[in-house]
MMTF fields as JSON, N, C-alpha, C and O atoms, coordinates in Angstrom:
{
  "mmtfVersion": "1.0.0",
  "mmtfProducer": "UNKNOWN",
  "numBonds": 399,
  "numAtoms": 400,
  "numGroups": 100,
  "numChains": 1,
  "numModels": 1,
  "chainsPerModel": [1],
  "groupsPerChain": [100],
  "chainIdList": ["A"],
  "bondAtomList": [4, 2, 8, 6, 12, 10, 16, 14, 20, 18, 24, 22, 28, 26, 32, 30, 36, 34, 40, 38, 44, 42, 48, 46, 52, 50, 56, 54, 60, 58, 64, 62, 68, 66, 72, 70, 76, 74, 80, 78, 84, 82, 88, 86, 92, 90, 96, 94, 100, 98, 104, 102, 108, 106, 112, 110, 116, 114, 120, 118, 124, 122, 128, 126, 132, 130, 136, 134, 140, 138, 144, 142, 148, 146, 152, 150, 156, 154, 160, 158, 164, 162, 168, 166, 172, 170, 176, 174, 180, 178, 184, 182, 188, 186, 192, 190, 196, 194, 200, 198, 204, 202, 208, 206, 212, 210, 216, 214, 220, 218, 224, 222, 228, 226, 232, 230, 236, 234, 240, 238, 244, 242, 248, 246, 252, 250, 256, 254, 260, 258, 264, 262, 268, 266, 272, 270, 276, 274, 280, 278, 284, 282, 288, 286, 292, 290, 296, 294, 300, 298, 304, 302, 308, 306, 312, 310, 316, 314, 320, 318, 324, 322, 328, 326, 332, 330, 336, 334, 340, 338, 344, 342, 348, 346, 352, 350, 356, 354, 360, 358, 364, 362, 368, 366, 372, 370, 376, 374, 380, 378, 384, 382, 388, 386, 392, 390, 396, 394],
  "bondOrderList": [1, 1, 1, 1, 1, 1, 1, 1, 1, 1, 1, 1, 1, 1, 1, 1, 1, 1, 1, 1, 1, 1, 1, 1, 1, 1, 1, 1, 1, 1, 1, 1, 1, 1, 1, 1, 1, 1, 1, 1, 1, 1, 1, 1, 1, 1, 1, 1, 1, 1, 1, 1, 1, 1, 1, 1, 1, 1, 1, 1, 1, 1, 1, 1, 1, 1, 1, 1, 1, 1, 1, 1, 1, 1, 1, 1, 1, 1, 1, 1, 1, 1, 1, 1, 1, 1, 1, 1, 1, 1, 1, 1, 1, 1, 1, 1, 1, 1, 1],
  "groupList": [{"groupName": "MET", "atomNameList": ["N", "CA", "C", "O"], "elementList": ["N", "C", "C", "O"], "formalChargeList": [0, 0, 0, 0], "bondAtomList": [1, 0, 2, 1, 3, 2], "bondOrderList": [1, 1, 2], "singleLetterCode": "M", "chemCompType": "L-PEPTIDE LINKING"}, {"groupName": "GLY", "atomNameList": ["N", "CA", "C", "O"], "elementList": ["N", "C", "C", "O"], "formalChargeList": [0, 0, 0, 0], "bondAtomList": [1, 0, 2, 1, 3, 2], "bondOrderList": [1, 1, 2], "singleLetterCode": "G", "chemCompType": "PEPTIDE LINKING"}, {"groupName": "PHE", "atomNameList": ["N", "CA", "C", "O"], "elementList": ["N", "C", "C", "O"], "formalChargeList": [0, 0, 0, 0], "bondAtomList": [1, 0, 2, 1, 3, 2], "bondOrderList": [1, 1, 2], "singleLetterCode": "F", "chemCompType": "L-PEPTIDE LINKING"}, {"groupName": "PRO", "atomNameList": ["N", "CA", "C", "O"], "elementList": ["N", "C", "C", "O"], "formalChargeList": [0, 0, 0, 0], "bondAtomList": [1, 0, 2, 1, 3, 2], "bondOrderList": [1, 1, 2], "singleLetterCode": "P", "chemCompType": "L-PEPTIDE LINKING"}, {"groupName": "SER", "atomNameList": ["N", "CA", "C", "O"], "elementList": ["N", "C", "C", "O"], "formalChargeList": [0, 0, 0, 0], "bondAtomList": [1, 0, 2, 1, 3, 2], "bondOrderList": [1, 1, 2], "singleLetterCode": "S", "chemCompType": "L-PEPTIDE LINKING"}, {"groupName": "ARG", "atomNameList": ["N", "CA", "C", "O"], "elementList": ["N", "C", "C", "O"], "formalChargeList": [0, 0, 0, 0], "bondAtomList": [1, 0, 2, 1, 3, 2], "bondOrderList": [1, 1, 2], "singleLetterCode": "R", "chemCompType": "L-PEPTIDE LINKING"}, {"groupName": "LYS", "atomNameList": ["N", "CA", "C", "O"], "elementList": ["N", "C", "C", "O"], "formalChargeList": [0, 0, 0, 0], "bondAtomList": [1, 0, 2, 1, 3, 2], "bondOrderList": [1, 1, 2], "singleLetterCode": "K", "chemCompType": "L-PEPTIDE LINKING"}, {"groupName": "GLU", "atomNameList": ["N", "CA", "C", "O"], "elementList": ["N", "C", "C", "O"], "formalChargeList": [0, 0, 0, 0], "bondAtomList": [1, 0, 2, 1, 3, 2], "bondOrderList": [1, 1, 2], "singleLetterCode": "E", "chemCompType": "L-PEPTIDE LINKING"}, {"groupName": "ILE", "atomNameList": ["N", "CA", "C", "O"], "elementList": ["N", "C", "C", "O"], "formalChargeList": [0, 0, 0, 0], "bondAtomList": [1, 0, 2, 1, 3, 2], "bondOrderList": [1, 1, 2], "singleLetterCode": "I", "chemCompType": "L-PEPTIDE LINKING"}, {"groupName": "ASN", "atomNameList": ["N", "CA", "C", "O"], "elementList": ["N", "C", "C", "O"], "formalChargeList": [0, 0, 0, 0], "bondAtomList": [1, 0, 2, 1, 3, 2], "bondOrderList": [1, 1, 2], "singleLetterCode": "N", "chemCompType": "L-PEPTIDE LINKING"}, {"groupName": "VAL", "atomNameList": ["N", "CA", "C", "O"], "elementList": ["N", "C", "C", "O"], "formalChargeList": [0, 0, 0, 0], "bondAtomList": [1, 0, 2, 1, 3, 2], "bondOrderList": [1, 1, 2], "singleLetterCode": "V", "chemCompType": "L-PEPTIDE LINKING"}, {"groupName": "LEU", "atomNameList": ["N", "CA", "C", "O"], "elementList": ["N", "C", "C", "O"], "formalChargeList": [0, 0, 0, 0], "bondAtomList": [1, 0, 2, 1, 3, 2], "bondOrderList": [1, 1, 2], "singleLetterCode": "L", "chemCompType": "L-PEPTIDE LINKING"}, {"groupName": "ALA", "atomNameList": ["N", "CA", "C", "O"], "elementList": ["N", "C", "C", "O"], "formalChargeList": [0, 0, 0, 0], "bondAtomList": [1, 0, 2, 1, 3, 2], "bondOrderList": [1, 1, 2], "singleLetterCode": "A", "chemCompType": "L-PEPTIDE LINKING"}, {"groupName": "THR", "atomNameList": ["N", "CA", "C", "O"], "elementList": ["N", "C", "C", "O"], "formalChargeList": [0, 0, 0, 0], "bondAtomList": [1, 0, 2, 1, 3, 2], "bondOrderList": [1, 1, 2], "singleLetterCode": "T", "chemCompType": "L-PEPTIDE LINKING"}, {"groupName": "ASP", "atomNameList": ["N", "CA", "C", "O"], "elementList": ["N", "C", "C", "O"], "formalChargeList": [0, 0, 0, 0], "bondAtomList": [1, 0, 2, 1, 3, 2], "bondOrderList": [1, 1, 2], "singleLetterCode": "D", "chemCompType": "L-PEPTIDE LINKING"}, {"groupName": "HIS", "atomNameList": ["N", "CA", "C", "O"], "elementList": ["N", "C", "C", "O"], "formalChargeList": [0, 0, 0, 0], "bondAtomList": [1, 0, 2, 1, 3, 2], "bondOrderList": [1, 1, 2], "singleLetterCode": "H", "chemCompType": "L-PEPTIDE LINKING"}, {"groupName": "GLN", "atomNameList": ["N", "CA", "C", "O"], "elementList": ["N", "C", "C", "O"], "formalChargeList": [0, 0, 0, 0], "bondAtomList": [1, 0, 2, 1, 3, 2], "bondOrderList": [1, 1, 2], "singleLetterCode": "Q", "chemCompType": "L-PEPTIDE LINKING"}, {"groupName": "TYR", "atomNameList": ["N", "CA", "C", "O"], "elementList": ["N", "C", "C", "O"], "formalChargeList": [0, 0, 0, 0], "bondAtomList": [1, 0, 2, 1, 3, 2], "bondOrderList": [1, 1, 2], "singleLetterCode": "Y", "chemCompType": "L-PEPTIDE LINKING"}],
  "groupTypeList": [0, 1, 2, 3, 4, 5, 6, 7, 8, 9, 5, 10, 11, 6, 6, 11, 12, 9, 10, 7, 1, 12, 11, 13, 2, 14, 6, 9, 4, 1, 3, 11, 7, 15, 2, 5, 15, 7, 8, 16, 16, 6, 8, 10, 1, 2, 2, 11, 7, 6, 9, 11, 13, 16, 10, 16, 11, 12, 7, 2, 11, 1, 8, 14, 7, 3, 6, 10, 4, 6, 8, 11, 5, 9, 5, 11, 14, 1, 2, 4, 13, 14, 5, 11, 0, 6, 11, 17, 16, 6, 11, 14, 3, 9, 10, 5, 17, 6, 10, 4],
  "groupIdList": [1, 2, 3, 4, 5, 6, 7, 8, 9, 10, 11, 12, 13, 14, 15, 16, 17, 18, 19, 20, 21, 22, 23, 24, 25, 26, 27, 28, 29, 30, 31, 32, 33, 34, 35, 36, 37, 38, 39, 40, 41, 42, 43, 44, 45, 46, 47, 48, 49, 50, 51, 52, 53, 54, 55, 56, 57, 58, 59, 60, 61, 62, 63, 64, 65, 66, 67, 68, 69, 70, 71, 72, 73, 74, 75, 76, 77, 78, 79, 80, 81, 82, 83, 84, 85, 86, 87, 88, 89, 90, 91, 92, 93, 94, 95, 96, 97, 98, 99, 100],
  "secStructList": [7, 7, 7, 7, 7, 2, 2, 2, 2, 2, 2, 2, 2, 2, 2, 2, 2, 6, 7, 7, 7, 7, 7, 7, 7, 7, 6, 6, 7, 7, 2, 2, 2, 2, 2, 2, 2, 2, 2, 2, 2, 2, 2, 2, 2, 2, 2, 2, 2, 6, 6, 7, 7, 2, 2, 2, 2, 2, 2, 2, 2, 6, 1, 7, 2, 2, 2, 2, 2, 2, 2, 2, 6, 6, 7, 7, 6, 6, 1, 7, 2, 2, 2, 2, 2, 2, 2, 2, 2, 2, 2, 7, 6, 6, 7, 7, 7, 7, 7, 7],
  "xCoordList": [-99.425, -99.045, -97.579, -97.184, -96.787, -95.362, -94.957, -95.794, -93.678, -93.107, -93.382, -93.295, -93.718, -94.01, -92.773, -91.637, -93.026, -91.935, -91.26, -91.817, -90.06, -89.316, -90.135, -90.159, -90.805, -91.642, -92.764, -93.032, -93.415, -94.498, -93.954, -94.576, -92.825, -92.203, -91.873, -92.151, -91.287, -90.955, -92.201, -92.191, -93.279, -94.543, -95.079, -95.509, -95.051, -95.549, -94.646, -95.142, -93.341, -92.411, -92.593, -92.533, -92.814, -93.043, -94.323, -94.367, -95.351, -96.624, -96.467, -97.02, -95.715, -95.515, -94.641, -94.732, -93.812, -92.924, -93.708, -93.207, -94.917, -95.741, -96.714, -97.495, -96.682, -97.612, -97.065, -95.904, -97.914, -97.527, -98.107, -99.296, -97.295, -97.775, -98.162, -98.05, -98.612, -98.973, -97.706, -96.71, -97.762, -96.642, -96.876, -98.007, -95.817, -95.923, -95.763, -95.228, -96.222, -96.143, -94.865, -94.585, -94.1, -92.865, -93.211, -93.659, -93.003, -93.355, -92.514, -92.861, -91.431, -90.588, -91.022, -90.343, -92.133, -92.64, -93.072, -93.27, -93.212, -93.642, -95.129, -95.853, -95.585, -96.997, -97.975, -99.052, -97.622, -98.527, -98.713, -99.831, -97.642, -97.753, -98.546, -99.286, -98.394, -99.197, -100.677, -101.514, -100.991, -102.374, -102.937, -104.052, -102.172, -102.619, -102.839, -103.79, -101.955, -102.085, -103.347, -104.041, -103.639, -104.851, -106.103, -107.031, -106.129, -107.271, -107.369, -108.455, -106.239, -106.224, -106.759, -107.537, -106.355, -106.81, -108.312, -108.981, -108.841, -110.287, -111.049, -112.115, -110.509, -111.14, -111.099, -112.091, -109.964, -109.847, -110.827, -111.479, -110.939, -111.878, -113.311, -114.051, -113.706, -115.052, -115.263, -116.295, -114.288, -114.331, -114.552, -115.385, -113.81, -113.916, -115.213, -115.878, -115.559, -116.764, -118.029, -118.925, -118.094, -119.283, -119.215, -120.161, -118.094, -117.898, -118.151, -118.877, -117.528, -117.713, -116.679, -115.637, -116.979, -115.969, -115.269, -115.76, -114.134, -113.438, -114.29, -114.282, -115.018, -115.887, -116.989, -117.291, -117.586, -118.638, -118.092, -118.732, -116.914, -116.318, -115.984, -116.163, -115.505, -115.185, -116.435, -116.387, -117.544, -118.804, -119.247, -119.689, -119.126, -119.519, -118.685, -119.205, -117.385, -116.483, -116.482, -116.026, -116.992, -116.992, -115.639, -115.316, -114.845, -113.545, -113.477, -114.35, -112.444, -112.351, -111.704, -111.016, -111.943, -111.492, -109.982, -109.528, -109.166, -107.716, -107.263, -106.297, -107.937, -107.588, -107.947, -107.204, -109.081, -109.454, -108.399, -107.991, -107.962, -106.943, -105.674, -105.065, -105.277, -104.082, -104.273, -103.371, -105.445, -105.709, -105.648, -105.016, -106.293, -106.337, -104.953, -104.72, -104.034, -102.678, -101.691, -100.478, -102.211, -101.398, -100.455, -99.371, -100.847, -100.071, -100.703, -101.46, -100.367, -101.062, -100.351, -100.838, -99.218, -98.454, -99.216, -98.866, -100.237, -101.027, -102.208, -103.01, -102.333, -103.467, -102.977, -102.077, -103.575, -103.256, -103.949, -104.898, -103.476, -104.104, -105.544, -106.448, -105.744, -107.087, -108.024, -109.171, -107.528, -108.366, -108.704, -109.842, -107.742, -108.019, -109.074, -109.965, -108.964, -109.944, -111.343, -112.319, -111.443, -112.738, -113.321, -114.527, -112.469, -112.95, -113.483, -114.545, -112.745, -113.223, -114.504, -115.359, -114.635, -115.85, -117.081, -118.184, -116.912, -118.035, -118.483, -119.656, -117.544, -117.863, -118.412, -119.264, -117.92, -118.341, -118.535, -117.625, -119.756, -120.004, -119.857, -119.701, -119.905, -119.82, -118.405, -118.205, -117.428, -116.048, -115.581, -115.924, -114.805, -114.206, -112.712, -112.293, -111.935, -110.479, -110.001, -110.47, -109.062, -108.526, -107.036, -106.294, -106.616, -105.2, -104.684, -105.251, -103.602, -103.053, -101.558, -100.919],
  "yCoordList": [88.005, 87.003, 86.667, 86.167, 86.942, 86.703, 85.435, 84.665, 85.242, 84.097, 84.237, 85.345, 83.13, 83.241, 83.665, 83.406, 84.314, 84.77, 83.577, 82.48, 83.813, 82.773, 82.303, 81.112, 83.24, 82.911, 81.947, 80.973, 82.224, 81.357, 79.984, 78.967, 79.939, 78.664, 77.844, 76.646, 78.477, 77.765, 77.257, 76.16, 78.038, 77.611, 76.355, 75.415, 76.347, 75.194, 73.982, 72.872, 74.177, 73.064, 72.458, 71.239, 73.303, 72.817, 71.988, 70.95, 72.446, 71.725, 70.371, 69.366, 70.358, 69.128, 68.116, 66.915, 68.584, 67.686, 66.719, 65.646, 67.081, 66.237, 65.34, 64.621, 65.369, 64.592, 63.188, 63.007, 62.205, 60.811, 60.379, 60.57, 59.811, 59.288, 57.828, 57.242, 57.256, 55.84, 54.991, 55.37, 53.862, 52.923, 51.935, 51.524, 51.565, 50.539, 49.174, 49.067, 48.155, 46.807, 46.141, 46.127, 45.596, 44.89, 43.458, 42.672, 43.125, 41.783, 40.682, 39.505, 41.043, 40.061, 39.826, 39.12, 40.407, 40.23, 38.79, 38.03, 38.438, 37.094, 36.885, 37.814, 35.647, 35.3, 36.129, 36.472, 36.454, 37.238, 38.643, 39.159, 39.255, 40.589, 40.547, 41.482, 39.468, 39.301, 39.227, 39.855, 38.456, 38.294, 39.645, 40.012, 40.374, 41.682, 42.651, 43.432, 42.587, 43.441, 43.066, 43.945, 41.78, 41.351, 41.902, 42.353, 41.864, 42.418, 43.92, 44.442, 44.602, 46.044, 46.335, 47.272, 45.55, 45.75, 45.52, 46.206, 44.561, 44.317, 45.497, 45.867, 46.082, 47.257, 48.423, 49.136, 48.625, 49.694, 49.441, 50.373, 48.19, 47.845, 48.182, 48.739, 47.85, 48.168, 49.682, 50.174, 50.404, 51.866, 52.463, 53.352, 51.975, 52.501, 52.051, 52.838, 50.792, 50.244, 50.964, 51.239, 51.261, 51.915, 53.436, 54.133, 53.944, 55.379, 56.147, 57.141, 55.657, 56.238, 57.322, 57.383, 58.167, 59.075, 58.341, 57.319, 58.857, 58.244, 58.322, 57.396, 59.403, 59.561, 58.5, 57.901, 58.264, 57.243, 55.854, 55.075, 55.546, 54.235, 54.105, 53.037, 55.177, 55.158, 54.858, 54.056, 55.49, 55.247, 53.8, 53.155, 53.299, 51.919, 50.917, 49.917, 51.201, 50.301, 50.526, 49.669, 51.678, 51.985, 52.433, 52.21, 53.07, 53.603, 55.064, 55.543, 55.768, 57.169, 57.31, 56.409, 58.455, 58.692, 58.623, 58.114, 59.109, 58.971, 57.507, 57.214, 56.601, 55.177, 54.644, 53.849, 55.083, 54.694, 55.21, 54.492, 56.434, 57.014, 56.163, 55.933, 55.701, 54.855, 53.547, 53.098, 52.934, 51.678, 51.907, 51.135, 52.954, 53.211, 53.508, 53.295, 53.995, 54.296, 53.194, 53.4, 52.03, 50.847, 51.074, 50.492, 51.894, 52.106, 51.255, 51.741, 49.971, 48.982, 48.666, 47.84, 49.295, 48.926, 49.137, 48.518, 49.98, 50.193, 49.256, 49.407, 48.287, 47.364, 45.926, 45.505, 45.182, 43.756, 43.056, 43.585, 41.887, 41.105, 40.775, 40.831, 40.432, 40.13, 41.323, 41.163, 42.507, 43.699, 43.96, 44.305, 43.802, 43.981, 42.989, 43.337, 41.749, 40.73, 41.112, 40.972, 41.589, 41.989, 43.188, 43.251, 44.129, 45.281, 44.845, 45.296, 43.966, 43.515, 42.693, 42.731, 41.958, 41.178, 42.064, 41.626, 43.299, 44.24, 44.601, 44.894, 44.577, 44.889, 43.683, 43.815, 42.512, 41.262, 40.203, 39.427, 40.178, 39.244, 37.76, 36.911, 37.455, 36.068, 35.646, 34.55, 36.495, 36.178, 34.935, 34.734, 34.123, 32.927, 32.993, 33.255, 32.755, 32.764, 31.318, 30.456, 31.084, 29.732, 29.76, 30.574, 28.867, 28.734, 27.504, 26.417, 27.687, 26.512, 26.463, 25.548],
  "zCoordList": [-1.363, -0.372, -0.576, -1.63, 0.428, 0.339, 1.06, 1.531, 1.131, 1.83, 3.323, 3.852, 4.031, 5.469, 6.261, 5.863, 7.375, 8.232, 8.905, 8.965, 9.405, 10.127, 11.328, 11.64, 12.0, 13.16, 12.76, 13.464, 11.629, 11.142, 10.749, 11.057, 10.089, 9.7, 10.948, 10.994, 11.947, 13.197, 13.897, 14.456, 13.876, 14.49, 13.809, 14.476, 12.491, 11.735, 11.948, 12.138, 11.918, 12.142, 13.529, 13.688, 14.53, 15.888, 15.949, 16.61, 15.262, 15.226, 14.521, 14.966, 13.429, 12.67, 13.411, 13.155, 14.309, 15.047, 15.926, 16.262, 16.297, 17.168, 16.411, 17.033, 15.09, 14.282, 14.072, 13.703, 14.31, 14.058, 12.725, 12.471, 11.892, 10.628, 10.766, 11.843, 9.686, 9.671, 9.627, 9.012, 10.276, 10.227, 9.094, 8.838, 8.434, 7.415, 8.076, 9.179, 7.406, 7.949, 7.457, 6.259, 8.38, 8.044, 7.655, 8.49, 6.394, 5.894, 6.545, 6.443, 7.202, 7.881, 9.328, 10.074, 9.718, 11.08, 11.299, 10.352, 12.556, 12.913, 12.708, 12.349, 12.941, 12.713, 13.542, 13.056, 14.771, 15.602, 15.031, 15.007, 14.58, 13.985, 12.68, 12.372, 11.914, 10.694, 11.05, 10.402, 12.083, 12.521, 12.982, 12.613, 13.78, 14.27, 13.097, 13.095, 12.114, 10.93, 10.139, 9.628, 10.038, 9.33, 10.014, 9.343, 11.34, 12.072, 11.806, 11.558, 11.861, 11.603, 10.203, 10.02, 9.225, 7.857, 7.723, 6.95, 8.47, 8.443, 9.052, 8.56, 10.112, 10.714, 9.738, 9.583, 9.079, 8.083, 6.941, 6.469, 6.49, 5.421, 5.796, 4.986, 7.016, 7.501, 7.5, 7.044, 8.008, 8.075, 6.677, 6.503, 5.698, 4.339, 3.662, 2.989, 3.848, 3.205, 3.671, 2.872, 4.953, 5.524, 5.413, 5.777, 4.909, 4.729, 6.036, 6.063, 7.116, 8.437, 8.706, 8.053, 9.666, 10.194, 11.335, 11.815, 11.762, 12.894, 14.15, 14.961, 14.32, 15.489, 15.467, 16.499, 14.303, 14.189, 14.499, 15.206, 13.972, 14.245, 15.728, 16.313, 16.332, 17.765, 18.582, 19.514, 18.243, 18.952, 18.772, 19.723, 17.555, 17.262, 18.064, 18.558, 18.186, 18.897, 20.411, 21.169, 20.848, 22.268, 22.799, 23.966, 21.932, 22.342, 21.909, 21.185, 22.349, 21.955, 20.57, 20.09, 19.954, 18.584, 18.417, 17.392, 19.368, 19.182, 19.077, 18.372, 19.756, 19.645, 18.254, 17.678, 17.725, 16.36, 15.388, 14.475, 15.577, 14.714, 14.734, 13.689, 15.906, 16.009, 15.255, 14.547, 15.405, 14.69, 13.184, 12.462, 12.713, 11.274, 10.702, 9.512, 11.53, 11.075, 11.443, 11.399, 11.805, 12.102, 13.284, 13.327, 14.222, 15.444, 16.536, 17.376, 16.498, 17.326, 18.63, 19.402, 18.901, 20.083, 21.386, 22.391, 21.414, 22.621, 22.757, 23.678, 21.855, 21.848, 21.961, 21.234, 22.877, 22.947, 21.781, 21.202, 21.45, 20.386, 20.771, 19.937, 22.036, 22.527, 22.339, 21.922, 22.647, 22.505, 21.044, 20.729, 20.155, 18.723, 18.249, 17.474, 18.723, 18.339, 18.834, 18.097, 20.061, 20.619, 19.87, 19.635, 19.501, 18.739, 17.386, 16.957, 16.709, 15.403, 15.531, 14.646, 16.623, 16.834, 16.934, 16.607, 17.38, 17.419, 16.005, 15.772, 15.07, 13.68, 12.941, 12.062, 13.302, 12.662, 13.746, 14.037, 14.352, 15.456, 15.075, 15.952, 13.799, 13.353, 12.987, 12.464, 13.253, 12.879, 13.639, 14.804, 12.962, 13.561, 13.27, 12.142, 14.288, 14.132, 14.079, 14.821, 13.185, 13.014, 13.305, 12.756, 14.169, 14.488, 13.776, 13.89, 13.039, 12.34, 12.481, 11.961]
}
């Protein structure tokens, strides 16, 4: 097995150019972003605790798997705060939100 050809390297680089990684949370964000991040973390916690696949979590939440992938990677810009709250409520129907 030798070094890959230039053609193979370019093919892989092109494929990787379209991959989105996880976003980190900016600790200097405002209160709303902190709240949204907390909801995201609770969804991730549920996902890990129940040892689910993304497809299983998508079915449970009633959304498609690419949306679950975005939530798990903290790519929340396509989700309203209200929608995140409703999704988490499906995981924990007894959740109560406190505004202070």
